[in-house]
C-alpha positions as CSV (number, residue, x, y, z in Angstrom):
1,M,-5.3,-3.4,31.8
2,S,-2.4,-4.1,33.7
3,L,-2.2,-7.8,32.3
4,D,-1.7,-6.4,28.8
5,A,1.0,-4.0,30.2
6,V,2.9,-7.5,31.3
7,L,2.5,-9.1,27.9
8,E,3.5,-6.5,25.9
9,E,6.8,-6.0,28.6
10,L,7.0,-10.0,28.5
11,L,7.3,-9.7,24.5
12,Y,10.5,-7.4,25.3
13,L,11.4,-10.2,27.3
14,V,11.5,-12.7,25.1
15,G,12.4,-11.1,21.7
16,P,15.8,-10.7,22.6
17,A,16.3,-14.1,23.5
18,L,14.3,-15.4,20.9
19,S,16.0,-13.6,17.9
20,G,19.7,-14.2,19.3
21,L,18.5,-18.1,18.8
22,L,17.0,-17.8,15.5
23,L,20.4,-15.6,13.9
24,V,21.9,-18.9,15.0
25,I,19.6,-21.2,13.1
26,I,18.7,-18.9,10.1
27,E,19.5,-15.8,8.5
28,P,19.5,-11.9,9.6
29,S,16.6,-11.3,6.6
30,T,14.8,-14.4,7.0
31,A,14.4,-13.9,10.9
32,L,12.9,-10.6,9.9
33,L,9.8,-12.2,8.2
34,I,8.7,-14.6,11.0
35,P,7.6,-10.9,13.1
36,A,6.0,-9.7,10.1
37,A,4.2,-13.3,9.4
38,L,3.1,-13.1,13.3
39,I,1.8,-9.7,12.9
40,L,-0.2,-10.4,9.4
41,V,-1.3,-13.6,10.7
42,G,-2.4,-11.9,14.3
43,T,-4.2,-9.0,12.6
44,T,-6.2,-11.3,10.3
45,L,-7.0,-12.9,13.8
46,M,-8.1,-9.8,15.5
47,M,-10.1,-8.5,12.1
48,S,-12.1,-12.0,11.8
49,S,-12.8,-12.0,16.1
50,P,-16.9,-12.3,16.3
51,T,-16.0,-9.5,19.1
52,M,-14.8,-7.4,16.3
53,A,-18.5,-8.0,14.4
54,A,-20.3,-7.2,17.5
55,T,-18.6,-4.0,18.2
56,P,-21.5,-1.8,18.3
57,V,-21.9,1.7,16.4
58,D,-22.5,4.8,19.5
59,A,-25.3,6.9,18.4
60,S,-24.0,9.0,19.3
61,R,-21.4,9.3,17.2
62,R,-22.1,13.0,16.2
63,D,-21.3,14.8,19.2
64,A,-18.2,12.9,19.6
65,A,-17.7,14.5,16.0
66,S,-18.6,17.6,17.2
67,A,-16.9,18.3,20.3
68,A,-13.1,19.8,21.0
69,P,-9.9,18.3,19.6
70,L,-9.0,15.8,22.7
71,L,-5.1,18.0,22.3
72,T,-6.6,21.1,23.1
73,E,-7.7,20.2,26.2
74,P,-4.9,21.2,28.8
75,R,-6.2,18.2,31.4
76,F,-5.4,15.6,28.2
77,I,-2.3,17.2,27.5
78,A,-1.0,17.2,31.4
79,L,-2.2,13.1,30.7
80,L,-0.2,12.7,27.5
81,L,3.1,14.3,28.6
82,P,4.1,11.7,31.7
83,V,3.9,9.9,28.7
84,L,6.0,10.8,26.8
85,A,8.7,11.1,29.1
86,A,8.7,7.9,29.8
87,G,8.8,7.2,26.3
88,L,12.0,8.8,25.8
89,V,13.5,7.1,29.0
90,V,12.8,4.2,26.9
91,G,14.5,5.4,23.5
92,T,16.8,5.8,25.5
93,V,17.5,2.6,27.8
94,Y,17.5,0.9,24.1
95,V,20.3,3.4,22.8
96,A,22.6,3.7,26.0
97,V,22.6,1.0,27.7
98,P,23.7,-0.9,24.6
99,A,26.4,1.8,24.7
100,M,27.5,1.8,28.1
101,I,28.3,-2.1,27.8
102,A,30.2,-1.7,25.1
103,T,32.2,0.5,26.9
104,L,32.2,-2.1,30.8
105,G,33.5,-4.5,27.9
106,N,31.0,-7.1,28.5
107,A,29.1,-6.5,24.8
108,A,27.5,-9.8,25.5
109,A,25.3,-9.0,28.1
110,V,23.1,-6.5,26.5
111,G,20.5,-8.7,26.1
112,V,20.6,-9.7,29.7
113,V,20.9,-5.9,31.0
114,L,17.6,-5.1,28.4
115,A,15.0,-8.5,29.4
116,L,16.0,-7.3,33.0
117,F,15.2,-4.2,32.3
118,A,11.7,-5.6,30.4
119,A,11.3,-8.5,33.3
120,G,10.8,-5.1,36.4
121,S,8.7,-3.4,34.4
122,A,6.3,-6.8,33.9
123,V,6.5,-7.4,37.7
124,G,6.0,-3.6,38.0
125,G,2.8,-3.8,36.5
126,L,1.4,-6.8,38.0
127,A,2.5,-5.7,40.7
128,Y,0.7,-1.9,40.6
129,G,-2.6,-4.1,39.0
130,A,-3.2,-5.3,42.4
131,L,-2.9,-1.9,44.6
132,Q,-5.5,-0.1,45.3
133,I,-4.7,3.0,45.2
134,T,-7.0,6.3,46.2
135,V,-5.1,9.3,44.3
136,S,-6.0,10.5,41.4
137,S,-4.2,9.8,38.0
138,Q,-2.0,12.3,37.4
139,R,-0.7,12.3,40.6
140,Q,-0.1,9.0,39.4
141,L,1.3,9.8,36.6
142,V,3.5,12.6,38.0
143,I,4.6,10.7,41.1
144,L,5.4,7.3,38.5
145,A,7.1,9.2,35.6
146,I,10.1,10.8,38.7
147,L,10.3,8.1,39.5
148,F,11.0,6.6,36.8
149,I,13.0,8.6,35.7
150,M,15.8,8.8,38.9
151,A,15.9,5.4,38.6
152,S,16.6,5.0,34.8
153,A,18.8,8.6,35.8
154,G,21.3,6.3,38.2
155,A,22.2,3.9,35.2
156,G,24.2,6.5,34.3
157,L,26.2,6.0,37.6
158,A,27.0,2.9,37.1
159,T,30.3,1.3,37.4
160,S,29.8,-3.0,36.1
161,T,27.5,-4.7,33.8
162,I,26.0,-5.8,37.7
163,S,25.4,-2.6,38.4
164,L,24.1,-1.4,35.4
165,G,21.5,-4.6,35.3
166,L,20.0,-3.5,39.0
167,V,19.7,0.0,38.6
168,I,18.0,-1.1,35.1
169,S,15.9,-3.4,36.2
170,A,14.5,-1.1,39.2
171,A,14.0,1.5,36.5
172,G,11.4,-0.8,34.7
173,L,9.7,-1.7,37.8
174,F,7.3,1.8,37.1
175,L,7.5,2.1,33.2
176,S,3.9,-0.5,33.2
177,P,2.8,1.6,36.1
178,V,2.9,4.7,33.9
179,M,1.2,2.8,30.9
180,I,-1.2,1.4,33.1
181,V,-2.5,4.1,34.9
182,A,-2.3,6.5,31.5
183,Y,-4.5,4.0,29.8
184,F,-7.1,4.2,32.1
185,A,-6.9,7.4,32.6
186,A,-7.6,8.3,28.8
187,N,-9.8,5.6,28.5
188,D,-12.2,7.1,31.2
189,F,-11.1,10.9,29.6
190,G,-12.7,9.8,26.3
191,G,-15.5,9.1,27.4
192,T,-18.1,6.5,25.4
193,T,-17.6,8.9,22.2
194,R,-14.2,8.5,22.3
195,Q,-11.8,5.9,23.9
196,T,-10.0,4.6,21.0
197,E,-9.4,8.0,20.1
198,S,-7.9,8.9,24.0
199,T,-6.2,5.0,24.1
200,T,-4.4,5.8,20.9
201,W,-3.4,9.1,21.9
202,V,-1.4,7.3,24.5
203,N,0.2,4.8,22.3
204,T,1.1,8.1,19.9
205,A,3.0,10.1,23.2
206,H,5.2,6.9,24.0
207,N,6.2,6.4,20.2
208,V,7.1,10.1,20.1
209,G,9.2,9.8,23.4
210,A,10.9,6.8,22.3
211,A,11.3,8.4,18.7
212,A,13.1,11.3,20.0
213,G,14.6,9.6,23.1
214,S,16.2,7.1,20.7
215,A,17.6,10.0,18.4
216,L,18.6,12.4,20.4
217,S,20.4,9.5,23.3
218,G,22.3,8.6,19.9
219,F,23.8,11.7,19.2
220,L,24.7,12.5,22.7
221,V,26.2,8.8,23.1
222,E,28.6,9.8,19.9
223,S,29.2,13.2,20.4
224,W,29.9,13.3,24.5
225,N,29.8,9.9,26.2
226,V,26.9,7.8,27.8
227,S,27.0,8.2,31.0
228,S,26.1,11.6,30.4
229,T,23.6,10.7,28.4
230,F,21.7,9.7,30.9
231,L,21.1,12.2,33.3
232,T,20.7,14.5,30.4
233,T,17.8,12.8,28.8
234,A,16.7,12.2,32.0
235,A,16.6,16.3,32.6
236,A,15.0,16.7,29.2
237,A,12.3,13.9,30.3
238,A,12.2,15.5,33.5
239,V,10.6,19.3,32.2
240,F,7.9,17.9,30.7
241,V,7.1,16.1,33.7
242,A,7.3,19.2,35.4
243,L,4.9,20.7,32.6
244,S,2.3,18.3,33.1
245,A,2.3,18.9,36.9
246,G,1.9,22.8,35.7
247,I,-1.0,22.9,34.3
248,S,-2.7,20.4,36.4
249,A,-1.7,22.7,39.6
250,R,-3.1,25.4,37.5
251,L,-6.4,23.9,36.2
252,W,-6.6,23.0,40.0
253,R,-6.5,26.7,41.5
254,R,-8.6,27.9,39.0
255,P,-12.3,28.9,40.2
256,S,-15.0,26.9,38.6
257,A,-17.9,28.7,37.1
């Protein structure tokens, strides 16, 4: 899981630089065909892999089908909320950072700053994956999400491109760890019959948060100002993390039957 999260961040690191190089050589419309072709080839190779063909059918599939939907489980909701919050922050970063750099008068640095964000996430994922932590996954998620939100909020106080890059790279340190812990926790929650469903919901929560963060931050940048955008979306993300912590605390206090 740690390696997977780090490789994903490396794609964000290499992608902007490679895109910039391609746009110098070919037309933008042609450049868009390259990632589409890579996705098609990658999907084809994955589906034709012997590992995919050899995946056994779980004999307890009927039990999984008859189980209650995962989204009706409060513990699972508590697991997804920090991921949703992290996605909200990510969506904000990719919209608000370019806007802030434009106000600082150094538009050429956008790719560098966003690459620092991805690089920080890659480093954080590698470092966190090497640790042996005994704290529960839910507590790890809440703590990591809070640190991620606090660091991202600091971007709203940046007064130069350099300070923005430093803050954003520091915030990135906590992104991959959030996703690593969430994937592992969801995998355990799904058990032997619903692992695919549970881990897919982690992806969905992150993507929904990122889409909402992009939309919200775009509106705030246009109607307010960039600095306030970081702080406002951080506050919204903190609400989701607080809800997660509240659900977990209530379940923990609930007397056993």
